C-alpha positions, 0 to 999 in steps of 0.5 A: 646860187644865181640869186646870191650872185645878183645880191652880191652885185647889188652889194657891190654897188653899195660898196662903190659909194666910196670915191676910190671905188667909183674911180676904178675901171672895174668892180672887183668881187672876191670869191674865197673858198676851197678851190682845191683840196678835200672840200673843193667840191664845195668851193669850185661851184660858187667860183664858177657861178660867180664867173658866169654871172660876171660874164653875163653882166660884162656882156651887157656893158657891166655894172654901172658901166664898169666891168666885173672882175672875179678875184679868187683865193683858195683857202682849202677850208683851212683857218690857217690859210683863210686870213691870208686869203682874206688879206690878199683879196683886200689888197687886190681891191675886192669891194665885196667877198663871196665866201668863205665856204667853211665855218672855221675858215670864215671865223679866221677871215672875218676880222680882216674884212671887218677891219677893212669894212668889206662885206662878206657873204657865205653860202655855207658857213653855218656856225651860229656864232658867226651871226649871233649878237651882231658882233660881225656886222660885215658878215652875212650868210645865205644858209640857216645856222647849225642850230636852226638846221638841227631843230628841223632835223630833230623834229624830222627824226622824232616826229616824222620818222618816230625814232626813239634811238639815234646814233651820230656819225660825223667828221671831226671838222667844225661843221661835223662837230658843231652840227652833231652837237646841235642835233644832240642838244635839240633831240635831248630827251626826245630820243635816246642817244 
């Protein structure tokens, strides 16, 4: 997480190449995710980490002589809230966004960022469609997608553990369904499902 935040700071420098951003006294970094609700345990740590890094930079005079300001928006990992969270971050002047946390919320928010040419970096959105085919050029992630994770899980289950029968238990969220289906595809005829 620490490295991700430093990368975001570097990306913020690139985002500052526009005249209005350079004229600002602060560099605003958006942090979107589940800051409340059932999945807050995934969204609060990145928010806290972003604030710690911002405080470290600010204590040393800021970035490019400008103070970093963290702007948080809570989407509760709900797609129906994510687009509004993205729109609010954009209107509040975020030059880059860390988040969203969940794939469904990320999918809902990406068009707003793309239309405003704002880079978003998710530490945890894993749906493969987010980065396949280059259709989301302003979106990046720091985690392997479901297909890549499933490939490793299937190999571990069948080769390392030597299992020939597999049962799947998952939640009905985008992540649970997507990952379970990806593992099921990867295991295929290697084991009975």
